[in-house]
C-alpha positions in Angstrom: -15.5 13.9 18.2 -12.7 12.7 20.5 -10.2 12.6 17.5 -11.1 16.2 16.5 -10.5 17.4 20.0 -7.2 15.6 20.1 -6.0 16.9 16.7 -7.4 20.4 17.3 -8.9 23.0 15.0 -9.3 23.4 12.0 -9.1 19.7 11.2 -12.4 18.0 10.6 -12.5 14.2 11.0 -15.2 12.2 9.2 -15.7 8.5 8.7 -15.6 6.6 5.4 -19.4 6.8 4.7 -19.5 10.5 5.3 -16.6 11.0 2.9 -18.3 9.0 0.2 -21.5 11.0 0.7 -19.5 14.3 0.4 -18.0 13.1 -2.9 -21.4 12.0 -4.1 -22.8 15.4 -3.2 -20.2 17.2 -5.3 -20.9 15.1 -8.4 -24.7 14.9 -8.3 -25.9 16.9 -11.4 -29.4 15.8 -12.1 -32.4 16.4 -9.8 -32.7 12.7 -9.1 -29.0 12.4 -8.2 -29.3 15.3 -5.8 -32.4 13.9 -4.2 -30.8 10.5 -3.7 -27.7 12.0 -2.1 -29.8 14.1 0.2 -31.8 11.0 1.2 -28.6 9.0 1.9 -27.1 11.8 3.9 -30.2 12.2 6.1 -30.5 8.4 6.6 -26.8 8.4 7.7 -27.3 11.4 10.0 -30.5 10.3 11.8 -29.0 7.6 14.1 -26.0 9.9 14.9 -27.9 12.9 16.2 -27.4 11.9 19.8 -23.7 12.6 19.7 -24.2 15.9 17.9 -26.7 17.2 20.4 -25.4 15.5 23.6 -25.2 18.9 25.3 -28.9 19.4 24.8 -30.2 15.8 25.1 -31.1 16.2 28.8 -32.5 19.7 28.5 -36.2 19.3 28.5 -38.5 22.3 27.9 -41.9 21.8 29.6 -45.0 22.4 27.6 -47.1 25.4 28.2 -48.2 28.7 26.7 -45.5 30.2 24.6 -43.2 27.2 24.9 -41.1 26.4 21.8 -41.5 22.6 21.9 -44.2 20.2 23.0 -44.6 18.6 26.4 -41.3 17.0 27.4 -39.8 17.4 23.9 -36.0 17.9 23.7 -34.0 19.5 21.0 -32.8 16.1 20.0 -36.3 14.8 19.5 -37.3 17.9 17.5 -34.4 17.4 15.2 -35.2 13.7 14.7 -38.8 14.5 13.9 -37.7 17.2 11.3 -35.3 14.8 9.7 -37.8 12.0 9.5 -40.3 14.4 7.9 -37.6 15.5 5.4 -36.8 11.8 4.6 -40.4 11.1 4.0 -40.7 14.1 1.6 -37.6 13.1 -0.3 -38.9 9.5 -0.7 -42.1 10.9 -2.2 -40.1 13.1 -4.6 -37.8 10.2 -5.6 -40.9 8.0 -6.1 -42.2 10.5 -8.6 -38.9 10.6 -10.4 -38.8 6.7 -10.4 -42.2 6.6 -12.0 -41.0 8.8 -14.8 -37.9 6.7 -15.1 -40.1 3.5 -15.3 -41.9 5.0 -18.3 -38.6 5.6 -20.0 -37.2 2.2 -19.0 -40.4 0.5 -20.2 -40.0 2.0 -23.6 -36.4 0.7 -23.7 -37.5 -2.7 -22.5 -40.2 -2.9 -25.2 -37.6 -1.8 -27.8 -36.0 -4.6 -29.8 -32.6 -3.1 -29.2 -30.1 -5.2 -27.3 -29.4 -3.5 -23.9 -26.0 -3.4 -22.3 -25.1 -1.9 -18.9 -21.7 -1.0 -17.6 -20.9 -2.0 -14.1 -17.6 -1.6 -12.4 -15.4 -0.2 -9.7 -15.2 3.6 -9.5 -12.5 4.9 -11.8 -12.3 1.7 -13.8 -12.9 3.6 -17.0 -16.6 2.9 -17.7 -17.4 6.4 -19.1 -14.3 6.4 -21.3 -15.3 3.0 -22.6 -18.8 4.4 -23.4 -17.2 7.4 -25.2 -14.8 5.2 -27.2 -17.6 2.8 -28.2 -20.3 5.2 -29.2 -18.3 8.4 -30.0 -20.2 10.3 -27.3 -18.7 12.9 -24.9 -19.9 11.7 -21.5 -17.9 13.3 -18.6 -14.8 11.1 -18.0 -12.3 12.1 -15.4 -9.6 10.5 -13.3 -11.5 10.8 -10.0 -13.7 8.8 -7.7 -17.4 8.7 -8.6 -17.1 11.2 -11.5 -20.2 9.6 -12.9 -23.2 9.5 -10.6 -26.2 9.7 -12.9 -26.9 7.0 -15.5 -26.3 7.9 -19.2 -27.6 5.8 -22.1 -26.3 6.0 -25.7 -27.2 4.1 -28.8 -24.9 2.0 -30.9 -25.3 -0.1 -34.0 -23.6 -3.4 -34.1 -22.0 -4.8 -37.3 -24.8 -6.0 -39.5 -27.0 -3.2 -38.4 -28.4 -4.5 -35.1 -29.3 -1.7 -32.7 -28.0 -1.6 -29.1 -28.2 0.7 -26.1 -25.4 1.0 -23.6 -25.8 2.6 -20.2 -23.1 3.9 -17.9 -23.8 3.6 -14.2 -22.4 4.9 -10.8 -19.1 3.3 -9.8 -18.9 0.7 -7.1 -16.5 0.4 -4.2 -15.6 -2.3 -1.7 -18.2 -2.5 1.1 -20.5 0.0 -0.5 -22.7 1.3 2.4 -26.1 -0.2 2.4 -27.7 3.2 2.7 -26.1 4.1 -0.6 -27.3 0.9 -2.3 -30.9 1.6 -1.1 -30.7 5.3 -2.1 -29.4 4.6 -5.6 -31.6 1.5 -6.4 -33.5 3.5 -9.0 -30.2 4.4 -10.7 -28.9 0.8 -10.4 -32.2 -0.5 -11.8 -30.7 0.2 -15.2 -28.4 -2.7 -14.6 -31.4 -5.0 -13.8 -33.0 -4.2 -17.1 -29.9 -5.0 -19.2 -29.6 -8.1 -21.5 -25.8 -8.0 -20.9 -23.7 -6.5 -18.1 -20.2 -5.5 -18.9 -18.1 -5.8 -15.7 -15.4 -3.2 -16.3 -12.2 -3.8 -14.3 -9.0 -1.7 -14.1 -6.4 -4.2 -15.2 -3.5 -1.9 -14.1 -4.7 -1.8 -10.5 -2.8 -4.3 -8.3 -6.0 -4.9 -6.4 -8.1 -5.7 -9.5 -9.4 -9.0 -7.9 -11.0 -7.1 -5.1 -12.6 -4.8 -7.7 -14.2 -7.9 -9.2 -15.4 -9.0 -5.8 -16.9 -5.6 -5.0 -18.7 -5.5 -8.4 -20.1 -9.0 -7.9 -21.2 -8.2 -4.3 -23.2 -5.1 -5.4 -24.7 -7.0 -8.3 -25.9 -9.6 -5.9 -27.3 -7.0 -3.5 -29.5 -5.4 -6.2 -30.6 -8.8 -7.6 -28.5 -8.8 -10.8 -26.2 -11.6 -9.7 -27.6 -14.2 -12.2 -27.7 -11.9 -15.2 -25.5 -12.5 -18.3 -22.1 -10.8 -17.8 -18.9 -10.2 -19.7 -15.7 -9.2 -17.9 -13.7 -6.4 -19.6 -10.2 -5.7 -18.4 -9.7 -2.0 -19.2 -6.4 0.0 -19.3 -4.3 -2.7 -20.9 -2.2 0.0 -22.5 -0.6 0.3 -19.1 0.4 -3.4 -19.0 3.5 -5.1 -20.4 3.3 -8.2 -22.6 3.9 -10.6 -19.6 1.0 -9.2 -17.6 -1.3 -9.4 -20.7 -0.4 -13.0 -21.2 -1.2 -13.7 -17.6 -4.6 -12.1 -17.9 -5.4 -14.1 -21.0 -4.5 -17.4 -19.2 -6.4 -16.6 -16.0 -9.5 -15.2 -17.7 -9.8 -16.8 -21.2 -13.4 -15.6 -21.5 -12.7 -12.0 -20.7 -11.9 -9.2 -23.1 -8.7 -7.2 -22.9 -9.3 -3.6 -23.9 -8.0 0.0 -23.7 -10.7 2.7 -23.7 -7.9 5.2 -23.9 -6.2 4.0 -27.1 -9.0 1.8 -28.6 -7.0 -1.4 -28.6 -9.2 -4.4 -28.3 -12.3 -2.5 -29.5 -13.1 -4.8 -32.4 -12.8 -7.8 -30.0 -15.2 -6.2 -27.6 -17.8 -5.3 -30.3 -17.5 -8.9 -31.7 -18.1 -10.4 -28.2 -21.2 -8.2 -27.6 -22.5 -9.1 -31.0 -22.1 -12.8 -30.3 -23.8 -12.5 -27.0 -26.7 -10.5 -28.6 -27.1 -13.3 -31.2 -26.8 -16.2 -28.8 -30.5 -16.0 -27.9 -31.8 -15.4 -31.4 -34.6 -17.4 -32.8 -34.7 -18.8 -36.3 -38.1 -18.5 -38.0 -39.9 -18.0 -41.2 -42.9 -15.7 -41.7 -45.1 -14.2 -44.3 -45.6 -10.6 -43.2 -48.3 -8.5 -44.9 -47.3 -5.2 -46.4 -49.7 -3.4 -44.0 -47.2 -4.3 -41.2 -44.6 -2.0 -42.6 -43.2 -1.2 -39.1 -42.7 -4.8 -38.3 -40.9 -5.4 -41.6 -38.6 -2.5 -40.7 -37.9 -4.0 -37.3 -37.0 -7.3 -38.9 -34.6 -5.6 -41.3 -33.0 -3.5 -38.5 -32.8 -6.0 -35.7 -32.6 -9.4 -37.4 -30.2 -11.3 -39.7 -32.0 -12.0 -42.9 -31.3 -15.4 -44.5 -34.0 -15.2 -47.2 -36.4 -12.5 -48.4 -39.1 -12.9 -51.0 -41.7 -10.3 -52.1 -45.2 -11.9 -52.6 -48.4 -10.5 -53.8 -49.8 -9.8 -50.3 -46.6 -9.4 -48.3 -42.9 -10.3 -47.7 -41.8 -13.9 -47.0 -38.7 -13.8 -44.7 -36.5 -16.4 -43.1 -34.4 -14.7 -40.4 -32.6 -15.0 -37.1 -34.4 -12.6 -34.7 -33.9 -11.5 -31.1 -36.1 -13.5 -28.8 -37.9 -10.3 -27.7 -39.1 -9.7 -31.3 -40.1 -13.3 -32.2 -43.5 -13.3 -30.4 -44.6 -10.3 -32.5 -44.2 -12.4 -35.7 -45.9 -15.5 -34.3 -49.3 -14.9 -36.0 -47.5 -14.7 -39.4 -45.2 -17.6 -38.8 -44.9 -20.3 -41.4 -43.3 -23.8 -41.4 
């Protein structure tokens, strides 16, 4: 490019999107992650081939016996055709991976467990929050896009209710559309969540733009209307005046430190309250042959009354809306 010529060797100058793609490429660990990065890189490269091959763009090789290319086909056209073919092949591979992911997602959707997804600006501390909450050891580093592939862990809320929590790729301001498209299968984990935790780095002076970036990406993937809870992380780096300011400006948010664990009880309590907000109160006589259903009620519901009858168990309970239809046939007044 002109800038590279002006600066001189060995300096390489790339634009913002190319830099993001390079970082993504370094951190892609799973097959799906690598495929998505390759697809995004090729989609970014395709419209920019003219500049790369400008010295060959006008060199036509006529068709004929022994010719390397077809009639009137330039090096530029050959490279475009090869890249398009590779893009098509990558899309087919990603489609296969997505189908397997859909099977896994379907099993989670059909599960009675409450589903939580973490969404936030890159380096906001989502992986550290996941580790603090579930006791897992997901990679957590002070670097951009350290997490590229989604990770799901189980957690049991107070009272025994099951929950899954999924860590996702970090967002940035003006996330390139090509990346949003390439990572839609990864971001679909957010779409399947009952609750989205918007994790924000409270110690960042630009935290408001972080919130805007997260909201913008959620809107782009169709998750803008889903239930959300804002979590201001890294409050251990704030003084008492700053903390008070956050509490006044965002009374519904949770102040939390994934590093020290401060605010953990408040976070768990808020998640539990959101999980219970859509619960359905019902009574039912469940026959003993439905042992699995009785177990689900014990694990996922809040029992208010339980009575053992001759043919089954009479329960009065608050249950997740997802479970309630399964008890409809046994429902009593």
